[in-house]
C-alpha positions in Angstrom: -0.8 -25.0 -12.3 3.0 -23.6 -12.2 4.0 -23.3 -8.8 1.5 -25.4 -7.2 -2.4 -25.3 -7.1 -4.8 -26.1 -9.4 -7.8 -24.7 -11.7 -10.8 -26.4 -12.8 -13.1 -25.3 -15.4 -16.6 -26.5 -15.7 -18.7 -25.4 -18.8 -21.9 -25.8 -20.0 -22.6 -24.6 -24.1 -26.3 -25.2 -23.2 -26.3 -22.8 -20.4 -24.1 -20.3 -21.7 -22.0 -20.4 -18.2 -19.3 -22.0 -16.7 -17.6 -22.3 -13.3 -14.3 -22.1 -12.7 -12.8 -23.3 -9.2 -9.1 -22.4 -8.0 -7.3 -23.7 -5.0 -3.9 -23.2 -3.4 -2.4 -20.8 -6.3 0.8 -19.4 -5.4 0.7 -16.6 -3.0 1.1 -13.0 -4.7 2.8 -9.9 -3.4 0.5 -7.6 -1.4 -1.4 -5.3 -4.1 -1.9 -8.5 -6.2 -4.5 -10.8 -7.6 -5.6 -13.3 -9.9 -8.1 -12.0 -12.6 -10.0 -14.6 -14.7 -10.9 -13.3 -18.6 -12.9 -15.1 -21.3 -11.1 -14.4 -24.5 -13.6 -14.3 -27.6 -11.4 -13.5 -30.9 -8.6 -12.0 -28.7 -10.6 -9.8 -26.8 -10.5 -10.6 -23.5 -13.5 -9.5 -21.0 -13.4 -9.8 -17.0 -15.3 -12.2 -15.2 -13.7 -10.8 -11.7 -10.8 -11.5 -9.3 -9.6 -13.9 -6.5 -6.5 -14.5 -4.2 -4.8 -17.7 -4.5 -8.2 -19.6 -4.1 -11.6 -18.8 -5.3 -14.5 -19.6 -7.4 -16.9 -18.0 -9.7 -19.7 -18.3 -12.2 -19.0 -17.1 -15.4 -21.5 -16.0 -18.1 -21.7 -15.4 -22.0 -19.2 -18.1 -22.9 -20.6 -18.7 -26.6 -17.9 -18.1 -28.9 -15.4 -17.9 -26.5 -11.9 -19.3 -27.2 -10.7 -19.7 -23.8 -10.3 -18.6 -20.2 -7.2 -16.9 -19.4 -5.9 -16.3 -15.5 -3.7 -12.9 -15.2 -1.6 -11.5 -12.3 -3.2 -7.7 -11.9 -3.1 -4.9 -9.2 -5.8 -5.2 -6.6 -9.4 -4.4 -7.5 -8.2 -5.9 -10.9 -7.6 -4.2 -14.6 -9.6 -3.0 -17.3 -7.7 -5.2 -19.9 -4.8 -7.6 -18.8 -1.6 -6.0 -18.0 0.5 -9.6 -17.5 0.7 -12.6 -19.7 -1.6 -15.3 -18.4 -0.1 -17.4 -15.9 -3.0 -20.2 -17.1 -5.1 -20.9 -20.1 -8.0 -23.1 -20.5 -10.0 -24.3 -23.3 -13.6 -23.7 -23.2 
């Protein structure tokens, strides 16, 4: 991950889910969070938010092209408002 930290994605096609772990990512300004998106045919669907470290289980990954992480306002956004800071192939 540019700027430090790491992101790991462990996916199961059979279970149609994945587990993502982020650790020690660069700190963000107050009022900002990292938001995780599953992208299918260039249509992102939010999976949730975290601070500089976190993990989550993601569902409905079949047909996904990638997972992207953006920086968004606290509470998250309905659609990405910034370019991805990380993109992971599914």
